[in-house]
N, C-alpha and C positions, 0 to 999 in steps of 0.2 A: 468520583471520577469517572471517566466513560471508558473505559477502555474498546469501543466498538466503534468501527470504523464505516463509513458506505464509500464505497473507491469507486470510480468508471472506469474497466479495461480498455486501457490505451488502443487495444486491435478491434476487439469483439463490442466495445461500447455499452457492454452488461453493467449493470450497478451490482456491487458485490459488497458485503458486509465483513471486514476481517475485523479477529479481534488481537489485539496488542497486549502483550504485559503492560502493567505501569513504567517498567524501568527499561522499554526498548526504544531507543535512540539511534541516529546513524543511519545507514542504506545497507538494503540488505537484499535478499532477492526471494519472488516466492512468485508460485505459476497460477496463472488465474483460474478459480475453481471451474469455471464455463469453460474456455477453448483450449485452457492448458500454454497458452504462451508465457512468458517469463516477463513477470515485471521486474520493475527496480522501485521496490519502497524505498522512501526519505519521511524521516520521522525525526521534525524537529519539535522545540519547546520541553516542556514540563508539566507536571500537573493536569490540571483542567485544560492548559493554556495549549496542547500538542497539536502542530499541523502533520498531516500525512499526505506526500505528494507521490503517486503510480505513474510511471511512466515504462515507456519499449524497454527493453533489456536484451534485444537482440543485434546492439550495434549501430541500429538504425535513427538510435536519437542526439 
């Protein structure tokens, strides 16, 4: 099971690898490691079929 996900920051456009525990589901806020802006991370699915979506969490989404 892959717990590493490559996402693109919706602010600075940098690709960042994030680690998610295998039991993480739902939505949470995390800051970009590069530009420090807040992301809203949505995790859906389970097991090897998880999908991760990253959007702005500054109210403009």
